[in-house]
Every structure is written in structure tokens, then in C-alpha cells.
N, C-alpha and C positions, 0 to 999 in steps of 0.2 A: 199639326204633329200628334202622330197617333200616340196613345200612351203604352209603352210595352213595360208592364211589371215584372220584377223579379221574384220568380216562385221560389221562394222560401215562406216560414210556418207565419208569415205577417201578412200573408191573403187571406189569412182567414180573421184574420180581423177588424174585416169589412174596414180602410181607412185609419182604422185608430193606430198611433203613433208608438209600437212597440219597438226600446231600442236593442239592437241587434251589432254585436262584433263578432269580424274574421279571424280565427286562428288559423292561420297559413301553417304552423308547422303540424296541427292535428287535422287540418283540414276540415274543419268544422265550424258554424255558424252556434255563436250562442247568445241566448236571449234575457232580456231584462226580466225576474224573475215580477218584482214588485207592478212591471208595467203591464204583464198578463193579470194580474191580479186584479188589478183596478180596472182592466176591459170586463173582467168576467165576473166582479162581484160589485164596481160601482161604490168601493168602501172610499169614507172621505180620507183612512190614514191607510192605503193599502201596505205599509211600513207594520204598523201592528198588526192590521190583519195575519200576513207572513209570517211573522214574530209565533202567532198564537198557534199558527196551522204548524210549524215547524215542530212544537213541541208536542202538538196531536199527533203526530205523523212519529216521532222519535217513541215517545214512550205509548201510547196506545197501539199502535200499529208496527212497529218495526220496522216501520218504511227505510230505505237507504237515501231518497230523494234530501233530507236536507246535506248528509253527506257528499252528495255528490254535485252539488254546488261549485260553484268557480268564483271568486272574488276577482273581478276586474273591474278596471277604471271603466266608466262611462257619464257621458257629459252631461248635466242637467240644465235645465232651463236658464239658469242663470250664468250657463256659459260653463262651470267650473267642472272637472273629471273627480268624480267620488270611487270609493270602491262599491259596489253592486255584487248580489247578489246574482248569478248567473247558471243557467242550464242549459245544454243542449237540446237539438230537437227531441232527441226521445227523451229526455226529462221533464221537458216542457209538457209532451203527452200525457205522462204521471200525472205531473200537476194537475191538469184540467180535469184527470178524471177524480183524481184528491178534493175537487173546491166543491163544497155543498152549495149552490146557489143555482138559481131556475136561470142565471145567463150564462150558465155553464152546459146547461142542457142541450142546446144547439150544436158544440162540440162534439161532445159526448156520440151524440146521435150521429158526427160525421165519424168519429172512429169508430164508430161500430160498424157501419155502414163500409169502409175501409175494410175492418176485420172481416165482416160475410166476405167481400172479392176477393182476398186474398185466399181464404180457406175454399171459394169457388173456383179458383185458381188449381189447387191442390189438387182436386178430382178432378180437373179439365183444364189441363196447362195449354190449351189450344188457347183460353180466354188473352192469358197473360202475353202470347205471340200476338194478337191479335190487338194488344192493349199498346203495346211497342210499336208495333207497324203502325199504328195510325197515329200516334204519339211523334214517330218521327216524318209522318206524311205532314200531319199538322204543321211541322216547323219547317216545312218544303223541302225536305230531302226527296230524289226521286224514286223509285223502287227501286233501279239497279242499282243505286246507291243501299238500300235497306235489306237487299239480296247478299250484295258484299259485306255489310257490316254485319249479318245473322251468321253467314258463313263464316267471318273473320272468330267470330264467339264461338263456333266449335271448334276451330281448330286450336282455340286457346284454352280453352279444354283440353283438348288432345294434348297439348303440351304438358299444360297443369299432371293430367294424370300422369303422362312420364317421369315428372319430378317427384311425384307421390311416391310412385314405385321406386324412385332411385335416395327414398329415404329424407325429403322433403318434405317437413310437416310442420312449420309454423308460418303464421304467415307473414311475419318479416323477413321470412325465409325466401318469399317467394318476391315479396317486395325485391329485394336484397339482387334477385337472379334479373326482375325484369329490368332492375334499371344497370344491369349491364348491359344488358342487348341494346337496350336504349345509347346507353353512352357511348358506345361500340359505332353505331349506325347516325347516328345523330350529334354526338359530342354533349347530351344534356340528360340528365334523370330526368324521371316522370316528372318532379317537384319542378326542375328547371325548366322541362319542356313546357307547362302549364303558366308558367308564370314569365315565359318569354310569351305566351298567346294571350298572356291577361286571364286567365279564368283559373278559376275557385275549387267549386266543389263539380263544374260541368265535367263532364268526360270528355277525356284529350282527347281520343281517336276520333268522335264527335265531333272533333273543332279541326283534325285534320283534313288537311287535302287529297284526293285521291291519290297523287305520287307519295306523300307521303306513309300513306295507311299502307299501301302496296309493299314499301320498305319497310315496314316494322313488320308486317305477317311472313316477309322473307325471312326477314331473323329470326323471328320466330319458330316459323317451318324448317328452317336449316337448325338450330338450336336443338329441335326437336328429331331430324334426323339423326343430329352425330351423336344426342343422346342414347338416343336406341343403337346404334352401332357402337357407339364405346363404353355404354354402360357405366358412367360416372357414381360414383353413391356419397352423400353428403355435403355440405353447403360448397366447400372449398373446391371440387370437383367438379361438381355440378354450376360453379360460377367461371371455370376456364372455357367450358364447352359454350356456354352462355355468350360468352366474350367472343368464341369464335364465331357462333352464329350468328351475332351482330356484326362483324367483320363482313362475312357475306355480303349483309346488305348494305354495308358500307364500299365495297368494293361495284356494285352494281349505281348507288349515289353517285359516288366518284365520275365514273364512266360517263351517266346521262347530263352531271354537273360539269363535266369536260367539252361533250358536245353542245349542251346548251350556253354553256359561256355563262351561266348565273346559278344560285343554289335554289335547290327545291326545299328548303327548311323555310317554311312561312310563319311570320306572327301572325299570320288573318285567323280570326275564329267568327264562329256565326252565332254568336251571342245578338239579340236585338237589342242591348243595353251594352255599357263598357263602363268598368271598376274607374273609380278615381280616389289613390290611397286606400282610406278606410272608408269611403263613400262609394254610393251607384249611381250616376249619374246616366237616364234613362234618357236613350238618344235612340230615334229610326235612323241607326245605319243604311238604311235603302236610298 
């Protein structure tokens, strides 16, 4: 069976065990700080090393990194769960930058190269587009699917531009309106839909069937056109329009399902692995 690895920060550590935990509410992975310290420094007592480093970061550098740690229960080699300092992906990268160890240098070089690539993309955005296209191709998506996906991103931006003109400013407001569209045509919020498909940080749309993508695009396009026509302002008014836009897609879904005699909502995803409880079972789904 070919090995398929989950693409998280743990891939940087060459097979060394970095304990991680998934926070479904925040949709974020959290990683054990002492595990990362152990790999980067080779310290016999990574907990003591981390205590000293935290003190230096607080007192000498005014870093917020120790404050951003979350105490989460993680299993130790003896099988017991203990509260452990954890950081999200961004925090782990800041931690790597703060560790004065020769073993950390390859990681710092990797981060520097990553930063350079992103700056290059600012000057030439086509680089980012090519990177995205190559990513999708490597995942097995067809060029036709990729073209449709890129167009849906542009259509989504047109919708959010309209929402912005209509008084929507906060990220949580965009999320609420998006959920209104999803709920109207699929019966699920975005997070519920992801749970149904058994995905986590992965893109929901990247794991939809072409029919699901078409219905969602229809709901967003209908919402955009209704918003342009009626010019709702503020969250409450825009929620009503988003719901109406989603209902347009719901009508199309009902009509198609009636003719098919089956639901078009699929629990399938495109992942080469599957999640089981808080662990990941690596499996060749082919």
C-alpha cells in the first residue's frame, strides 16, 4: 500500500513524532511545543528548555508567543493524558524562529524561502496562479474542473464585494451569510457540511462533486444578483437575501433529485486519507 501523508507541519520534522490535536470549533491544528523543542534542540529535558525560553521571550523580547499557548490534554508515552503547552501552525513557525539551535537552521531557511516565494508572488501574481493550478493537477483534478474552480473564486469575490458595499465588514458576518446560502440549499452550515464529508481544514468546495459545486455557485450568483437589485444593508437584511439566493439553488436541487430519484448531496471527499476520531488512518482510497 503506498504511503499517503497528511500535509501538516509534522511533515517538516522527518518522521519525528510531533503530537497534534484538532480543534473542530476553531478549525485549527495545535502542536505540542515540547515535542518541537525536543526535535529542534535535542535537549534531554525539553520541558525545562521551554520554561527557560518562555522566560526569555517574555522578559527580554516582549514576545506574545508564550501568551498564545493553549493548554490541551495530550497523550504521553505512558498512555495518560496531561495538559500540554500547544501552539497553532503560525505559533510553531514563530517558535522555530526563536530557537537558537543549529538544528533549527534548516527550518529557518525553509521559512525564509517560503517568504521569498510569497514576496515574488506579490510582484508577479501569475506565479501564485500557476502554483495553485499545479497543486490541483497533482491532486488529479482535470483542467476543466480547475477552470471552473478558478471561475467560482472570481464569482465568490464579486459576491463579497457586493456584501462589502452593503455594509458587511467583519469576517464573522461573511461567514454567517455564507452559512445562510449553504443551509438554504443543502440543509447544512459549512462546518456541518465539512463534518458530513469528514474533512477538517481542507476546502469544502475542493471536496464537492461537480453537481454540489454547481448548486452552491448558483446560490451565490443568485444572492449576488438579488443583492444588486434590492440593495439590502446590514447583516439582518443581507441574511434574508442570502437565504433567498440559497432557495433558488434549493429549487434546482429538488427538481434534479426528483428526476434522479436520489439525493445529490454526497458524503464523499477527495482525500487520500481518512480521519478516525482524533487520529488519522492513512489509507489508499483507490
